[in-house]
Structures are given as structure tokens and as C-alpha cells.
MDAnalysis code that builds the backbone (N, CA, C; Angstrom):
import MDAnalysis as mda
import numpy as np

u = mda.Universe.empty(369, n_residues=123, atom_resindex=np.repeat(np.arange(123), 3), trajectory=True)
u.add_TopologyAttr("name", ["N", "CA", "C"] * 123)
u.add_TopologyAttr("resid", np.arange(1, 124))
u.add_TopologyAttr("resname", ["UNK", "UNK", "UNK", "UNK", "UNK", "UNK", "UNK", "UNK", "UNK", "UNK", "UNK", "UNK", "UNK", "UNK", "UNK", "UNK", "UNK", "UNK", "UNK", "UNK", "UNK", "UNK", "UNK", "UNK", "UNK", "UNK", "UNK", "UNK", "UNK", "UNK", "UNK", "UNK", "UNK", "UNK", "UNK", "UNK", "UNK", "UNK", "UNK", "UNK", "UNK", "UNK", "UNK", "UNK", "UNK", "UNK", "UNK", "UNK", "UNK", "UNK", "UNK", "UNK", "UNK", "UNK", "UNK", "UNK", "UNK", "UNK", "UNK", "UNK", "UNK", "UNK", "UNK", "UNK", "UNK", "UNK", "UNK", "UNK", "UNK", "UNK", "UNK", "UNK", "UNK", "UNK", "UNK", "UNK", "UNK", "UNK", "UNK", "UNK", "UNK", "UNK", "UNK", "UNK", "UNK", "UNK", "UNK", "UNK", "UNK", "UNK", "UNK", "UNK", "UNK", "UNK", "UNK", "UNK", "UNK", "UNK", "UNK", "UNK", "UNK", "UNK", "UNK", "UNK", "UNK", "UNK", "UNK", "UNK", "UNK", "UNK", "UNK", "UNK", "UNK", "UNK", "UNK", "UNK", "UNK", "UNK", "UNK", "UNK", "UNK", "UNK", "UNK"])
u.atoms.positions = np.array([
    [-16.907, -28.249, -18.177],
    [-17.754, -27.240, -17.789],
    [-18.660, -27.463, -16.751],
    [-18.796, -26.740, -15.665],
    [-19.714, -26.944, -14.634],
    [-20.991, -26.014, -14.733],
    [-22.020, -26.523, -14.291],
    [-23.326, -25.848, -14.425],
    [-23.572, -25.355, -12.877],
    [-23.832, -24.122, -12.780],
    [-24.203, -23.625, -11.568],
    [-25.813, -23.772, -11.377],
    [-26.140, -24.403, -10.164],
    [-27.519, -24.587, -9.847],
    [-28.107, -23.327, -9.311],
    [-29.376, -22.988, -9.290],
    [-29.924, -21.891, -8.859],
    [-29.678, -22.032, -7.338],
    [-29.966, -23.087, -6.707],
    [-29.781, -23.216, -5.166],
    [-28.212, -22.833, -4.818],
    [-27.444, -23.029, -5.747],
    [-25.947, -22.587, -5.422],
    [-25.853, -21.143, -5.274],
    [-26.543, -20.414, -6.059],
    [-26.697, -18.983, -6.077],
    [-27.328, -18.395, -4.812],
    [-28.487, -19.195, -4.337],
    [-29.023, -18.895, -3.233],
    [-28.118, -18.940, -2.091],
    [-27.356, -20.109, -2.016],
    [-26.658, -20.206, -0.765],
    [-25.430, -19.235, -0.756],
    [-25.071, -18.868, -1.988],
    [-23.806, -17.881, -2.060],
    [-24.455, -16.410, -1.520],
    [-25.491, -16.183, -1.943],
    [-26.089, -14.803, -1.536],
    [-26.294, -14.842, -0.054],
    [-26.918, -15.968, 0.415],
    [-26.977, -16.003, 1.866],
    [-25.799, -15.887, 2.637],
    [-24.716, -16.679, 2.134],
    [-23.302, -16.309, 2.765],
    [-22.862, -15.013, 2.656],
    [-22.962, -14.405, 1.517],
    [-22.506, -13.050, 1.323],
    [-23.367, -12.020, 2.335],
    [-24.554, -12.324, 2.498],
    [-25.248, -11.251, 3.503],
    [-24.913, -11.705, 4.946],
    [-24.493, -12.810, 5.254],
    [-23.928, -13.247, 6.639],
    [-22.815, -12.665, 6.839],
    [-21.777, -12.715, 5.891],
    [-20.441, -12.248, 6.106],
    [-20.709, -10.687, 6.277],
    [-21.484, -10.181, 5.365],
    [-21.663, -8.632, 5.407],
    [-22.177, -8.198, 6.546],
    [-23.258, -8.933, 7.282],
    [-23.735, -8.562, 8.643],
    [-22.680, -8.692, 9.692],
    [-21.710, -9.606, 9.565],
    [-20.801, -9.658, 10.585],
    [-19.660, -8.581, 10.436],
    [-19.484, -8.240, 9.203],
    [-18.691, -7.108, 8.905],
    [-19.215, -5.828, 9.588],
    [-20.568, -5.511, 9.252],
    [-21.059, -4.453, 9.831],
    [-21.313, -4.379, 11.295],
    [-21.311, -5.516, 11.910],
    [-21.447, -5.522, 13.337],
    [-19.926, -5.244, 13.989],
    [-19.034, -5.813, 13.384],
    [-17.698, -5.488, 13.896],
    [-17.234, -3.944, 13.740],
    [-17.659, -3.462, 12.484],
    [-17.376, -2.147, 12.406],
    [-18.207, -1.139, 13.227],
    [-19.429, -1.465, 13.325],
    [-20.268, -0.788, 14.313],
    [-19.812, -0.688, 15.936],
    [-19.360, -1.978, 16.166],
    [-18.909, -2.132, 17.535],
    [-17.676, -1.385, 17.660],
    [-16.769, -1.223, 16.813],
    [-15.541, -0.522, 16.781],
    [-15.868, 1.095, 16.781],
    [-17.093, 1.478, 16.406],
    [-17.380, 2.872, 16.330],
    [-17.127, 3.552, 15.055],
    [-16.676, 2.739, 13.901],
    [-16.265, 3.303, 12.661],
    [-17.356, 3.433, 11.613],
    [-17.372, 4.494, 10.930],
    [-18.029, 4.950, 9.957],
    [-17.784, 3.949, 8.681],
    [-18.706, 3.893, 7.731],
    [-18.342, 3.343, 6.390],
    [-17.063, 4.059, 5.806],
    [-17.061, 5.347, 5.938],
    [-16.030, 6.072, 5.146],
    [-14.530, 5.684, 5.802],
    [-14.619, 5.664, 7.244],
    [-13.504, 5.317, 7.976],
    [-12.909, 3.891, 7.663],
    [-13.879, 3.039, 7.554],
    [-13.411, 1.705, 7.082],
    [-12.858, 1.591, 5.955],
    [-13.543, 2.246, 4.941],
    [-13.076, 2.357, 3.515],
    [-11.697, 3.085, 3.447],
    [-11.417, 4.000, 4.080],
    [-10.135, 4.660, 4.080],
    [-9.082, 3.705, 4.615],
    [-9.325, 2.922, 5.592],
    [-8.483, 2.104, 6.360],
    [-8.187, 0.880, 5.190],
    [-8.849, 0.632, 4.342],
    [-8.762, -0.558, 3.509],
    [-8.475, -0.189, 2.202],
    [-8.484, 1.086, 1.885],
    [-8.250, 1.689, 0.471],
    [-9.476, 1.408, -0.654],
    [-10.545, 1.780, 0.005],
    [-11.761, 1.603, -0.991],
    [-12.696, 2.814, -0.593],
    [-13.732, 2.803, -1.388],
    [-14.946, 3.791, -1.141],
    [-15.877, 3.232, -0.234],
    [-16.500, 4.221, 0.335],
    [-17.573, 3.650, 1.337],
    [-18.662, 2.938, 0.758],
    [-19.160, 3.397, -0.471],
    [-20.070, 2.449, -1.135],
    [-19.843, 1.242, -1.312],
    [-18.430, 0.981, -1.784],
    [-18.092, -0.530, -1.778],
    [-18.192, -1.277, -0.463],
    [-17.737, -0.721, 0.558],
    [-17.955, -1.422, 1.922],
    [-19.304, -1.547, 2.172],
    [-20.301, -0.569, 1.729],
    [-21.770, -0.709, 2.088],
    [-22.285, -2.020, 1.229],
    [-21.815, -2.069, 0.025],
    [-22.113, -3.154, -0.663],
    [-21.752, -4.412, -0.156],
    [-20.581, -4.535, 0.394],
    [-20.164, -5.811, 1.014],
    [-20.894, -6.112, 2.320],
    [-21.328, -5.041, 3.047],
    [-22.222, -5.089, 4.284],
    [-23.657, -5.787, 4.083],
    [-24.120, -5.292, 2.848],
    [-25.593, -5.672, 2.444],
    [-25.543, -6.977, 1.680],
    [-24.190, -7.534, 1.405],
    [-24.516, -8.693, 0.642],
    [-24.590, -8.696, -0.712],
    [-24.615, -7.413, -1.171],
    [-24.876, -7.317, -2.763],
    [-23.686, -7.532, -3.492],
    [-22.537, -7.473, -2.845],
    [-21.156, -7.846, -3.517],
    [-20.481, -8.754, -2.630],
    [-19.879, -9.799, -3.269],
    [-19.107, -10.649, -2.526],
    [-17.712, -10.019, -1.999],
    [-17.211, -10.335, -0.984],
    [-15.826, -9.739, -0.428],
    [-14.739, -10.701, -1.055],
    [-13.888, -10.118, -1.818],
    [-12.860, -10.937, -2.141],
    [-11.736, -11.254, -0.926],
    [-11.210, -12.323, -0.897],
    [-10.429, -12.855, 0.246],
    [-9.392, -11.941, 0.659],
    [-8.586, -11.328, -0.093],
    [-7.638, -10.416, 0.101],
    [-8.238, -9.108, 0.835],
    [-9.295, -8.698, 0.363],
    [-10.093, -7.533, 0.864],
    [-10.587, -7.949, 2.255],
    [-10.947, -9.125, 2.446],
    [-11.648, -9.646, 3.788],
    [-10.582, -9.496, 4.776],
    [-9.359, -9.921, 4.440],
    [-8.257, -9.855, 5.274],
    [-7.883, -8.376, 5.728],
    [-7.785, -7.537, 4.754],
    [-7.565, -6.061, 4.974],
    [-8.667, -5.651, 6.117],
    [-9.966, -6.018, 5.709],
    [-11.118, -5.478, 6.484],
    [-10.752, -6.016, 8.080],
    [-10.607, -7.332, 8.069],
    [-10.394, -7.880, 9.595],
    [-9.184, -7.149, 10.239],
    [-8.227, -6.943, 9.476],
    [-7.080, -6.121, 10.112],
    [-7.340, -4.783, 10.445],
    [-8.146, -3.999, 9.725],
    [-8.691, -2.695, 9.996],
    [-9.518, -2.693, 11.267],
    [-10.290, -3.713, 11.264],
    [-11.258, -3.889, 12.608],
    [-10.754, -4.439, 13.761],
    [-9.349, -4.746, 13.590],
    [-8.770, -5.554, 14.618],
    [-9.580, -6.659, 15.177],
    [-10.048, -7.511, 14.199],
    [-10.904, -8.646, 14.456],
    [-10.359, -9.772, 13.854],
    [-10.345, -10.966, 14.454],
    [-9.821, -12.129, 13.781],
    [-10.727, -12.461, 12.596],
    [-9.899, -12.920, 11.603],
    [-10.683, -13.318, 10.363],
    [-11.671, -14.592, 10.653],
    [-11.389, -15.225, 11.438],
    [-12.268, -16.379, 11.870],
    [-13.588, -15.975, 12.389],
    [-13.555, -14.873, 13.131],
    [-14.811, -14.315, 13.799],
    [-15.603, -13.746, 12.732],
    [-15.090, -12.985, 11.508],
    [-16.025, -12.476, 10.472],
    [-16.542, -13.817, 9.602],
    [-15.552, -14.722, 9.403],
    [-16.170, -15.961, 8.639],
    [-16.999, -16.933, 9.412],
    [-16.626, -17.161, 10.464],
    [-17.520, -17.929, 11.324],
    [-17.918, -19.234, 10.626],
    [-19.122, -19.589, 10.614],
    [-19.693, -20.732, 9.885],
    [-20.356, -20.264, 8.553],
    [-20.153, -19.041, 8.226],
    [-20.727, -18.480, 6.867],
    [-20.654, -19.493, 5.757],
    [-19.587, -20.293, 5.701],
    [-19.405, -21.127, 4.541],
    [-19.654, -22.513, 4.752],
    [-20.018, -22.915, 6.022],
    [-20.307, -24.251, 6.227],
    [-21.645, -24.571, 5.494],
    [-21.820, -25.739, 4.906],
    [-23.127, -26.077, 4.333],
    [-24.036, -26.221, 5.474],
    [-25.345, -25.644, 5.018],
    [-26.310, -25.767, 5.808],
    [-26.538, -24.762, 6.947],
    [-25.510, -23.781, 7.001],
    [-25.635, -22.640, 7.886],
    [-26.832, -21.825, 7.425],
    [-27.462, -21.391, 8.619],
    [-28.620, -20.600, 8.401],
    [-28.339, -19.085, 9.017],
    [-29.061, -18.135, 8.627],
    [-28.847, -16.765, 9.068],
    [-29.442, -16.788, 10.460],
    [-28.710, -15.977, 11.340],
    [-29.361, -15.883, 12.698],
    [-30.470, -14.832, 12.786],
    [-31.642, -15.339, 13.293],
    [-32.866, -14.517, 13.222],
    [-32.723, -13.401, 14.043],
    [-31.640, -13.201, 14.899],
    [-31.539, -11.955, 16.013],
    [-30.548, -11.275, 15.305],
    [-29.931, -11.432, 14.119],
    [-28.809, -10.683, 13.599],
    [-29.346, -9.073, 13.500],
    [-30.426, -8.741, 13.108],
    [-30.801, -7.496, 12.906],
    [-31.000, -6.782, 14.164],
    [-31.180, -7.335, 15.354],
    [-31.346, -6.607, 16.566],
    [-29.874, -6.449, 17.177],
    [-29.146, -7.496, 17.102],
    [-27.670, -7.383, 17.433],
    [-26.979, -6.256, 16.678],
    [-27.188, -5.906, 15.376],
    [-26.694, -4.926, 14.482],
    [-27.032, -3.783, 15.105],
    [-28.322, -3.670, 15.262],
    [-28.922, -2.480, 15.739],
    [-28.193, -1.921, 17.129],
    [-28.205, -2.779, 17.955],
    [-27.441, -2.698, 19.206],
    [-26.087, -2.137, 18.929],
    [-25.323, -2.704, 18.068],
    [-23.963, -2.501, 17.930],
    [-23.820, -1.100, 17.439],
    [-24.756, -0.875, 16.404],
    [-24.670, 0.577, 15.600],
    [-24.818, 1.584, 16.867],
    [-25.705, 1.389, 17.606],
    [-26.151, 2.407, 18.659],
    [-24.840, 2.485, 19.682],
    [-24.347, 1.390, 20.049],
    [-23.224, 1.480, 21.017],
    [-21.984, 2.090, 20.254],
    [-21.855, 1.859, 18.921],
    [-20.791, 2.420, 18.214],
    [-20.687, 4.034, 18.247],
    [-21.935, 4.515, 18.323],
    [-21.930, 5.986, 18.426],
    [-21.867, 6.455, 19.746],
    [-21.912, 5.711, 20.923],
    [-21.852, 6.283, 22.078],
    [-20.488, 6.745, 22.597],
    [-20.241, 7.738, 23.402],
    [-19.012, 7.940, 23.863],
    [-18.352, 6.902, 24.726],
    [-16.934, 6.582, 24.810],
    [-16.526, 5.506, 25.466],
    [-17.116, 5.340, 27.083],
    [-17.314, 6.449, 27.772],
    [-17.876, 6.278, 29.058],
    [-19.130, 5.641, 29.130],
    [-20.089, 6.214, 28.034],
    [-21.336, 5.432, 28.100],
    [-21.323, 4.049, 27.592],
    [-20.269, 3.785, 26.528],
    [-20.079, 2.334, 26.091],
    [-19.897, 1.392, 27.439],
    [-18.923, 1.951, 28.230],
    [-18.577, 1.105, 29.417],
    [-19.764, 0.842, 30.433],
    [-20.595, 1.944, 30.554],
    [-21.828, 1.706, 31.318],
    [-22.649, 0.549, 30.689],
    [-22.998, 0.879, 29.408],
    [-23.735, -0.324, 28.568],
    [-23.182, -1.701, 28.845],
    [-21.969, -1.816, 28.670],
    [-21.348, -3.161, 28.720],
    [-21.498, -3.706, 30.049],
    [-21.415, -2.752, 31.115],
    [-21.600, -3.415, 32.615],
    [-23.135, -3.859, 32.610],
    [-24.169, -2.975, 32.160],
    [-25.405, -3.260, 32.163],
    [-25.753, -4.633, 31.495],
    [-25.106, -4.789, 30.322],
    [-25.204, -6.016, 29.553],
    [-24.719, -7.180, 30.204],
    [-23.624, -7.195, 31.013],
    [-23.059, -8.145, 31.979],
    [-23.954, -8.520, 33.011],
    [-24.481, -7.509, 33.578],
    [-25.292, -7.830, 34.782],
    [-26.716, -8.308, 34.114],
    [-27.120, -7.834, 33.065],
    [-28.334, -8.669, 32.532],
    [-28.100, -10.066, 32.183],
    [-26.948, -10.395, 31.751],
    [-26.705, -11.682, 31.461],
    [-26.305, -12.632, 32.533],
    [-26.492, -12.190, 33.863],
    [-26.150, -13.238, 34.818],
    [-27.364, -13.864, 35.090],
    [-27.232, -15.269, 35.560],
    [-28.431, -16.057, 35.879],
    [-29.134, -15.601, 37.105],
])
């Protein structure tokens, strides 16, 4: 029998939140609502919301479905979330906010925002 240390639970919760943030970011960037993603993977929008907040761990099979629905490589969603010692990016909230706003824009305005971001990113 294995004993689960409290620190293991903390690391798991941190990984769940990081993975959920990446799912939320990819969903927002694609302009999908919780309900639309849920319909694409065969679940309820509340379940997707629980994944995105890290409240619930995403089963691997469901993660594959989510990645496919988001047309996002699985490795992008997983990233380093499960590497030991990985930390949450302090800028994640800002990036998520930008992605959510961008996801609600019509395609023509999204293109303008992308062009602006490219220009701002130049040295």
C-alpha cells in the first residue's frame, strides 16, 4: 500500500490548474464557448468548466478528445505540466484574458489584433 503525501496532492492540484488553464486558453483562442467544446467532446459545459478551473482532473481519453476538438496538439496542452518542479506561469491570467477577448472578436478584428501583436513583438 502506498501512502500519499500532502505535497503530492498539492503538486497534483497545481498540475490540474495548469492543464485547465491551457485548455481554457486554447478554447478561447478558437472562439469556442464551454457549451460548444462540451458538445464536441460529449460532456456538459459544467464538466469542462471544472476541468478548466483544475477542480477536476481530466482523464487522459477525455484530454485526447478535447485536444482533437480544439485542433490543438496534445503536447501543447500537456507541455511541462507533469514535469517535476514545474511552476505556474505568473502571466497566465493575463494571457487567458487576452485569449478570451480575442476569441469573442470577429475574424477581421482578430486579424488586426494578430498584426498588432506581431508588430509590438518586433525588436
